[in-house]
C-alpha positions in Angstrom: 29.9 34.2 61.8 26.6 32.4 62.2 26.8 28.8 63.6 28.1 26.4 61.0 25.4 23.8 61.4 22.7 26.4 60.7 24.6 27.8 57.7 25.0 24.3 56.3 21.3 23.7 56.6 20.4 27.0 55.0 22.8 26.5 52.1 21.4 23.0 51.4 17.9 24.4 51.5 18.9 27.2 49.1 20.7 25.1 46.6 18.2 22.3 46.7 15.5 24.7 46.0 17.1 27.0 43.4 16.3 25.0 40.4 12.7 24.4 41.6 11.9 28.0 42.2 13.4 29.0 38.9 11.3 26.3 37.1 8.1 27.2 39.0 8.8 31.0 38.9 8.2 31.2 42.7 8.6 34.9 43.3 8.2 37.3 46.2 5.3 39.7 46.1 6.5 42.9 44.5 7.8 45.4 47.1 8.1 49.1 46.2 11.6 49.5 47.7 13.0 46.6 45.7 13.5 48.2 42.3 14.0 45.7 39.5 12.4 44.0 36.6 13.7 40.7 38.1 11.4 40.2 41.1 13.3 38.2 43.8 12.7 34.5 44.0 11.4 33.2 47.3 11.9 30.0 49.3 9.4 30.0 52.2 9.3 27.3 54.9 7.6 28.3 58.1 9.1 25.3 60.0 12.6 26.2 59.0 12.1 29.9 59.7 10.7 29.3 63.2 13.5 26.9 64.0 16.1 29.4 62.9 14.4 32.2 64.8 14.3 30.3 68.1 17.8 28.8 67.7 19.4 32.2 67.1 17.6 34.0 70.0 20.6 33.6 72.4 22.9 35.3 69.9 20.7 38.3 69.5 20.2 38.6 73.3 23.9 38.5 73.8 24.5 41.2 71.3 21.6 43.4 72.5 22.2 42.8 76.2 18.5 42.3 77.0 15.9 39.6 77.0 14.1 39.4 73.6 10.9 38.0 72.1 11.2 36.3 68.7 9.0 38.0 66.1 9.6 36.6 62.7 12.3 35.2 60.4 11.8 36.1 56.7 13.3 34.2 53.8 14.8 32.8 52.0 14.8 35.8 49.7 16.8 35.3 46.5 17.7 38.6 44.8 18.4 38.4 41.1 20.5 40.3 38.6 20.0 44.1 38.1 18.3 44.7 41.5 18.7 47.4 44.0 17.0 47.9 47.4 16.2 51.5 48.4 17.2 52.8 51.8 14.5 52.2 54.4 13.7 51.5 58.0 11.8 48.5 59.3 8.7 48.3 61.5 9.2 50.2 64.8 6.7 48.0 66.6 8.4 44.7 66.2 11.7 44.9 64.2 13.9 46.2 67.0 16.9 43.8 67.2 17.5 42.2 63.8 20.0 40.3 61.8 20.9 39.5 58.2 22.4 36.0 57.7 23.9 35.9 54.2 23.5 32.3 52.9 25.2 32.4 49.5 25.6 34.2 46.2 26.7 33.3 42.7 30.3 32.2 42.3 31.2 34.9 39.9 29.0 37.7 41.2 30.3 41.2 41.8 30.4 42.1 45.6 27.0 43.6 46.6 27.2 45.6 49.9 24.4 46.2 52.4 24.6 50.0 53.2 23.8 51.0 56.8 23.8 54.5 58.4 24.9 54.0 62.0 24.5 56.1 65.2 28.0 57.7 64.8 27.2 59.4 61.6 28.9 56.8 59.4 27.6 55.4 56.1 28.8 51.8 56.2 29.2 49.4 53.2 29.3 45.9 54.5 30.4 43.1 52.2 29.0 39.9 53.6 30.4 36.4 52.7 28.4 33.2 53.0 27.8 32.5 56.7 28.3 36.0 57.8 25.7 37.5 60.1 25.1 41.2 60.6 23.4 42.5 63.7 21.6 45.9 63.5 18.7 47.9 64.9 16.7 47.8 61.8 13.9 50.2 62.8 16.4 52.9 63.7 19.3 52.6 61.2 18.6 53.4 57.5 19.7 50.5 55.4 19.4 49.2 51.9 21.4 48.1 48.8 21.3 51.2 46.6 24.0 49.9 44.3 22.7 47.7 41.5 23.4 44.0 41.8 25.5 42.4 39.1 25.3 38.7 39.4 23.3 35.5 39.3 21.7 35.4 42.8 22.1 36.7 46.4 20.2 35.1 49.2 19.7 35.9 52.9 17.4 35.2 55.8 16.2 38.1 58.0 15.4 37.6 61.7 13.6 40.1 63.9 13.1 40.4 67.7 11.8 42.9 70.2 12.4 43.4 74.0 10.3 41.5 76.5 9.1 44.7 78.1 8.3 46.2 74.7 4.9 47.9 74.2 4.4 48.0 70.4 1.1 49.9 70.7 2.6 52.6 72.9 5.5 52.9 70.4 3.1 53.2 67.5 1.1 56.0 69.2 4.2 57.8 70.3 5.4 58.0 66.8 2.0 59.1 65.6 1.6 61.9 68.1 5.2 63.2 67.6 4.6 64.0 63.9 4.1 67.8 63.7 1.0 69.2 62.0 3.0 70.7 59.2 4.6 67.4 58.2 2.8 67.3 54.9 3.6 70.8 53.7 5.9 70.8 50.7 9.0 72.9 51.6 10.7 75.2 49.2 13.6 73.3 47.5 17.0 74.4 48.7 19.5 74.0 45.9 22.2 73.2 48.4 20.4 70.1 49.6 19.9 67.0 47.5 16.4 66.1 46.7 15.0 63.2 48.8 12.3 61.1 47.1 9.9 59.0 49.0 9.0 55.6 47.4 6.2 54.2 49.7 8.2 53.3 52.8 11.7 53.8 51.3 13.8 56.8 50.2 16.3 57.7 47.5 18.3 60.7 46.3 18.2 60.7 42.4 20.7 63.5 42.0 23.5 61.3 43.5 25.3 58.2 42.1 23.3 55.1 42.9 20.6 57.4 44.3 22.1 57.7 47.8 24.4 60.6 48.6 25.9 59.0 51.6 27.9 56.7 49.3 30.2 59.6 48.5 32.0 58.8 51.8 31.7 55.4 53.3 33.3 53.1 55.8 33.8 49.6 54.2 33.7 46.3 56.0 34.7 43.0 54.4 33.8 39.4 55.3 34.4 36.7 56.2 33.7 37.6 59.8 36.3 36.6 62.5 34.4 33.4 63.6 31.5 32.1 65.6 31.0 34.1 68.8 33.4 36.8 67.6 31.9 40.2 66.9 33.5 42.8 64.7 31.9 46.0 65.9 32.1 49.6 64.7 30.7 51.4 67.6 33.4 54.0 67.4 36.1 51.5 68.4 36.4 49.1 65.5 37.3 46.1 67.7 36.7 42.4 67.8 34.6 41.5 70.8 33.3 38.2 72.1 29.7 37.4 72.7 29.1 36.2 76.2 26.9 33.3 77.4 26.0 31.9 74.1 25.7 28.1 73.2 28.6 26.2 71.8 28.6 26.1 68.0 28.1 22.4 67.9 24.9 22.7 70.0 23.1 24.1 66.9 23.4 20.8 65.2 21.9 18.8 68.0 18.3 19.2 66.7 18.0 17.6 63.2 15.3 19.2 61.1 14.2 17.9 57.8 13.2 21.0 55.8 10.7 20.1 53.1 8.9 22.4 50.7 6.0 24.1 52.4 3.1 23.7 50.0 0.5 24.9 52.6 -0.2 28.6 51.9 -2.6 29.0 54.8 0.1 30.3 57.1 2.1 32.1 54.4 0.9 35.5 55.6 3.6 37.4 53.6 1.8 36.5 50.3 -1.1 38.1 48.5 -3.5 40.5 50.1 -2.5 39.3 53.5 1.0 40.7 53.2 2.1 43.3 55.8 4.3 46.1 54.3 7.5 46.2 56.3 7.4 42.6 57.6 9.4 41.6 54.6 12.1 44.2 55.0 
């Protein structure tokens, strides 16, 4: 579970802003991997995002076991009815250790899982409740929400970090030079293998239900999570672990922040032509 003081602030920010963003039609720039006619609403506040990013750093470091550098927190994204998010990976240069903090969803909404393929060959369906936080390596583990949302709204904030000794330029060139010359050759279709379709930086498999074949056999996880500092981990052991050397939960409420609408678009680099594909995922 995320720290309650932070969850409370985020829920207040979300519910205070919902009517406003609906009235003003404040929407996120269209992203190819989010397939819907109902473009997500977006509540952006760089002060709030930076505060969350820095406050949550010790939790991510405790989970990863290494020193991290905060990169960005993205949100609040507010998904709307009849939306699905194709499976994808995040940026390999900066989105190394990540989390999804689920803020809230509609009272009568159907459950809408985040699907993640882990390092043990499992396809996981994770059903987050308000205040649950999911740690994951977002540039390595395919993830998305291929099932179609059936509900009023679903909102989260996404935080991304990278190791202190990380060299993003080296990583970028390593990936580039490891791509074989024949990568662009169209291979003969094997009828025994489901067709994989590339949608910009995301993928889907149209021949399978919900356009992702891994959903035929999944491991399901249900919130709410055990509690602050308690980690329900797959990792082949399915055990509840305790995060070490993290702040007391009450400490997250020690710094009052008055989140107000951010009307200054100068720093809102996720908008318009300045948007960076992948930063928002």
